[in-house]
Residue, then its C-alpha position, 0 to 999 in steps of 0.5 A: x508586488x506581484x511575481x511576474x515570472x511565470x515560469x516559477x508557477x510551473x512544476x510536475x507531479x512527481x510526489x514521491x521517490x522511486x523505490x529502487x530497492x524494493x523493486x530490486x527485492x521484490x524481483x529476486x523474491x518473486x524468482x526464489x519463490x517460484x522455484x519452490x513453488x514448482x518443488x513444493x507442488x510436485x512433492x505434495x502431490x506425489x506424497x499426498x499432503x493437503x498441507x503441502x499442497x496448499x502450501x505450495x499452491x499458495x506459494x504459486x499465487x505469491x509468485x503472481x502476487x510478488x510479480x505484480x509488486x515488481x511490476x508495479x514499482x517498474x511501471x511508476x518508475x517508468x511513467x514517472x513523468x508522463x503528464x497524463x497521470x494527474x498526480x504521479x504514478x504513486x498510485x500504480x504501486x498501491x494497485x499492486x498491493x490491492x491486487x496482492x490482497x485480492x489474491x490472497x483472499x482468493x488463496x484463502x478460499x481454496x485453501x479452505x475448499x481443499x481442507x473440507x474436501x480432505x476433512x470429508x475424503x481422507x487420503x494416505x500421507x507420506x508424512x516424513x518426506x512431506x515434513x522434509x519439503x515443508x521445513x524447506x519451504x519455511x527456509x525459503x520463506x524466512x530467506x525471502x523475508x529478510x530479503x525484503x526487510x533489507x529492501x525496507x531498510x534501504x528504502x528507508x535510507x533512500x532519499x524521500x524528498x518529492x520533486x518539490x524539496x519537501x522531505x518525508x523521511x518516514x515515507x517508506x512505512x507507507x509502501x502499501x506495495x511492499x507491504x503487500x509482498x511482505x505479507x505474502x511472504x508471511x503467509x507462506x512461511x505461515x503455511x509452511x509452519x502449519x503444514x510442519x505441525x500437521x504433518x508432525x501430528x499425523x506421523x507421531x500420533x496418527x492425526x490425520x485430520x490435523x493436516x486438513x484443519x491446519x489448512x483451515x487454520x492458515x486459511x483464516x490467518x490469511x484472510x485476516x491480514x488480507x483484509x487489512x490490506x484491502x482497507x488500507x489500499x482501497x482507502x488510498x484508491x477511492x481517495x477516502x481521506x476526509x477523516x485524516x488529521x491533515x484535514x482539521x489542520x488545514x481548517x485550523x490553518x485557514x480559519x483560525x490562523x493569524x491571517x484568517x479574520x472573519x474567514x470560513x472554508x466552505x468547501x474542502x477536499x483532500x486526497x493522498x498523492x504520495x505515501x506522505x504527500x496530499x493534495x487539496x482544493x478549498x473554497x474560502x468565504x470571508x469578509x476580508x476584502x484584502x484576503x487572496x489565495x496566495x495569503x491562504x497558501x502561505x497559511x498552508x505553507x506550514x504543513x509540508x505534507x501539503x504539496x499541491x493545492x487549488x485555492x478559491x476565495x470568494x467575499x461574503x455578500x455585505x458592505x465589507x465585501x460587496x459579493x465580488x470573487x477575489x480570485x482562484x489560484x492553483x500551486x505547489x505549496 
């Protein structure tokens, strides 16, 4: 029996829930970080501390990056139902994470350049005053990290089901945009801590060279964190998902399932459309003249992370099939 209700085939492409807690948390953190940034840059310049200046400018870049994260959340939410986005707006958030990673790389390079300059041309530093401001910066960073942790916890508690009713209870773990904001805060905390260590060494032991050296150490740490975020966000943005375990699961379901028969996947494309949601397009070749795209859909339905599928079934040339095409169907699973 065929389903004659055409409305049942209609669907939207909203594959992830709004992240209201994360959006609110990033806005608050951006504001707090901006206030601290102004204080650190001013005092770092006044007290002539490269480590403190680096921390301040670094924090300034984080104001921009965390602000971009908040903007990405708002944009994804506001355009979630816009039909011009073929697979929803989740990748707007991923793009925000990617932009944050690029900014981290830029900050690391600037910190290295500034530290080398101070190594070659040292300047006197007012250690005690600079240490007090660096300690304030560290306290602010710890506060911001706690705020983002709370936002992440609230995000896990929010309903994560997509518009199609599939639950993805761990989707919050894949919030690359929030991860970008969190890394910026951690990088701030690390540079503040390194600044305190460097200033203490200079004040107690006269190691003025420790200030720029710690600046370079902080830059290397930031660069390492940025590399990981660039790889993860770039993978999503470029749809490099064909090594994901879900690909093997699709092949196993279609080629070796109880209804597969002499059936093989001739062409398969899989890409991510949500934190734990995937879309696929596949062409199946078979000698089974009774196999239809709906049969393939039923085989894929066991994997709830596959929320959208386009299936084409072709009969192999031969006595059993006659080389005809069975049909194509695009549908939500």
